[in-house]
C-alpha positions as CSV (number, residue, x, y, z in Angstrom):
1,M,137.8,89.3,178.1
2,F,136.0,87.0,176.0
3,K,133.8,88.4,173.3
4,S,131.0,86.2,172.3
5,Q,130.9,85.8,168.5
6,R,127.5,84.9,167.4
7,G,126.6,84.0,163.9
8,F,123.3,84.2,162.1
9,G,120.5,82.6,164.0
10,L,117.6,80.6,162.6
11,V,115.3,83.6,162.6
12,D,117.8,85.7,160.7
13,A,118.2,83.0,158.0
14,M,114.4,82.6,157.7
15,A,113.9,86.4,157.3
16,G,116.6,86.5,154.6
17,I,115.0,83.6,152.7
18,M,111.5,85.2,153.0
19,L,112.9,88.5,151.6
20,L,114.6,86.7,148.8
21,A,111.3,84.8,148.0
22,I,109.3,88.0,147.9
23,V,111.8,89.7,145.5
24,G,111.9,86.5,143.3
25,A,108.1,86.5,143.2
26,V,107.9,90.1,142.1
27,F,110.5,89.5,139.3
28,A,108.7,86.3,138.2
29,A,105.4,88.2,137.9
30,L,107.1,90.8,135.7
31,F,108.4,88.3,133.1
32,P,105.1,87.5,131.4
33,T,104.2,91.2,131.2
34,S,107.5,92.1,129.7
35,F,107.2,89.4,127.1
36,T,103.7,90.7,126.1
37,S,105.0,94.2,125.9
38,L,107.9,93.1,123.7
39,A,105.6,91.2,121.4
40,Q,103.3,94.3,121.1
41,A,106.3,96.5,120.4
42,R,107.5,94.1,117.6
43,E,104.0,94.1,116.0
44,Y,103.8,97.9,116.1
45,R,107.2,98.2,114.6
46,A,106.3,95.8,111.8
47,G,103.0,97.7,111.2
48,A,104.7,101.1,111.1
49,L,107.4,99.8,108.7
50,L,104.8,98.4,106.4
51,A,102.8,101.7,106.4
52,Q,105.9,103.8,106.0
53,R,107.1,101.7,103.1
54,K,103.7,101.9,101.3
55,M,103.6,105.7,101.8
56,E,107.2,106.0,100.4
57,Q,106.1,103.9,97.3
58,L,103.3,106.4,96.7
59,R,105.5,109.4,97.1
60,A,107.9,107.9,94.6
61,I,105.2,107.4,91.9
62,G,103.7,110.9,92.5
63,Y,100.3,112.5,92.3
64,E,99.7,111.6,88.6
65,S,99.8,107.9,89.3
66,L,97.4,107.8,92.2
67,T,94.7,106.0,90.2
68,Q,93.6,102.4,90.5
69,P,94.9,101.2,87.1
70,L,98.3,102.7,87.6
71,L,98.6,101.6,91.3
72,R,97.6,98.0,90.2
73,A,100.0,98.0,87.3
74,G,102.8,99.2,89.6
75,G,102.2,96.3,92.0
76,I,101.3,98.7,94.8
77,I,97.7,97.5,95.5
78,D,95.8,94.2,95.2
79,A,93.5,93.4,92.3
80,S,90.4,94.0,94.4
81,P,88.7,96.1,95.5
82,T,88.7,98.3,92.4
83,S,87.7,101.5,94.3
84,S,89.1,103.3,97.3
85,P,89.9,102.0,99.9
86,Y,92.2,99.7,98.1
87,S,93.9,96.7,99.7
88,F,97.6,95.8,99.7
89,T,97.3,92.8,102.0
90,E,98.4,90.3,99.4
91,T,100.8,92.6,97.5
92,D,102.9,93.2,100.6
93,N,102.2,89.9,102.5
94,V,100.8,91.8,105.4
95,A,99.2,88.7,106.9
96,E,102.5,86.9,107.0
97,Q,104.2,89.7,108.9
98,L,101.4,90.5,111.4
99,P,98.8,88.2,113.0
100,R,95.6,88.5,110.9
101,G,97.1,91.6,109.3
102,T,95.5,93.7,106.6
103,G,96.6,96.8,104.7
104,T,94.4,99.4,103.1
105,L,95.0,102.5,101.1
106,S,92.4,105.3,100.8
107,I,92.7,108.1,98.3
108,T,90.3,111.1,98.6
109,D,90.2,114.0,96.2
110,I,90.3,117.2,98.2
111,T,90.4,119.7,95.4
112,D,91.3,119.4,91.7
113,D,95.0,119.4,92.4
114,R,95.2,117.8,95.9
115,R,94.5,114.3,97.2
116,L,94.5,113.0,100.8
117,V,96.1,109.6,101.0
118,T,95.7,107.4,104.1
119,V,97.6,104.1,104.6
120,T,96.3,101.8,107.3
121,V,97.9,98.6,108.6
122,S,95.6,96.6,111.0
123,W,96.1,93.4,112.9
124,T,94.8,91.5,115.8
125,G,97.3,91.3,118.7
126,H,98.1,88.3,120.8
127,N,95.5,89.2,123.4
128,G,92.8,89.5,120.8
129,V,92.8,93.3,120.7
130,K,92.5,95.0,117.3
131,R,95.5,97.3,116.6
132,E,96.4,99.6,113.7
133,V,98.9,102.1,112.4
134,R,97.6,104.9,110.2
135,L,99.6,107.4,108.1
136,T,98.1,110.3,106.3
137,S,99.6,112.5,103.7
138,L,98.5,115.2,101.3
139,F,99.6,114.8,97.7
140,A,99.6,117.9,95.4
141,D,99.8,118.1,91.6
142,R,103.1,119.7,90.8
143,R,102.8,119.7,87.1
144,T,103.3,123.0,85.3
145,R,100.1,124.7,84.4
146,T,99.3,127.4,82.0
147,S,97.0,130.3,82.6
148,N,94.3,128.5,80.6
149,D,94.1,125.5,83.0
């Protein structure tokens, strides 16, 4: 008995090539999206690191030093503006790390012994969308007080 051995026919080869082309087109369409997502993730990471670093600087100097003259003398904020919200765009080279990046620091007195501090890092993403990272913390005066205070 002879068995007929048949290979792949022309139709089978064309179907395989068509399937391969479809899969290739799907993957090719995903590459630009993945590169955009990767760029956005890098920008958010840089913005979060800048904001976190600024908040850690403020925690290190403490409640007593949260005034414009002391922040300026410590190299934490830019020379202007002289009232809250302060800028740290030049001090930390925010514009060099993020596209059209800016950094602001807002200090609000909540009570006589508490201040609300907000650090905001903003930039314009590659697609023209405005993005930002914002950290907020409450600072309390821990200095010892007497009953007369």
